[in-house]
N, C-alpha and C positions, 0 to 999 in steps of 0.2 A: 250707611244705617241701614240695618237688615228692619224688614215689615214689622211695626208693632211695637218696635222698639222704640225707648224713650231717652233724649241725651240726659245725663247727670253731669252738673258743670255748677261752678261757683261763678256768682252774678252778682259784678259789683254794682253798687247804688252809693249815691250821692244825694239822696233826697231824705235828711234826717228825720223831716215829719211825716215818713209813711209807717205806718201799722208794721211792715215786715222788714224795716230797717235795723240793722244791726251791726255795729264797728265795721262800716263801710262796704255791708253786704246785704243782699235781700234772701230774706229767710222766709219767704212764701212758698207752698208748696208747689205752685205752678206761676209761670209766668204769661202774660199773653201781651203781646205789641201788635197795636193794629196802624194803619197808616191815617193819617189826617185826612186824606182825600182818598177817591173811589182806587183801591186795592193797590195803591201803588205808592211808594216812598222813595224820592231819588235822594233825600239828605236822611241824617238823624234827626234833623228839623222837622221831618215831615211823619215822623213816628211818634206815636204816642203808648208809654206802657198803662194798658190799661187795668194792670193788676192794684196800682197804687190806691190806696185807703189813708188818709188823715188819720194819723194815729196820737202825734204827740204835740 
């Protein structure tokens, strides 16, 4: 990826009570994923979708 370029992709989501959820996809303009622990995740259980906002 070139410097300054941002990816464009579909993001699957199965959290139906999220504000950005629509038909199994995330419709947020940006996605932020953070580790549960200091700067590192070893499994998907160690990662958090910080974009989540309760909505439904």
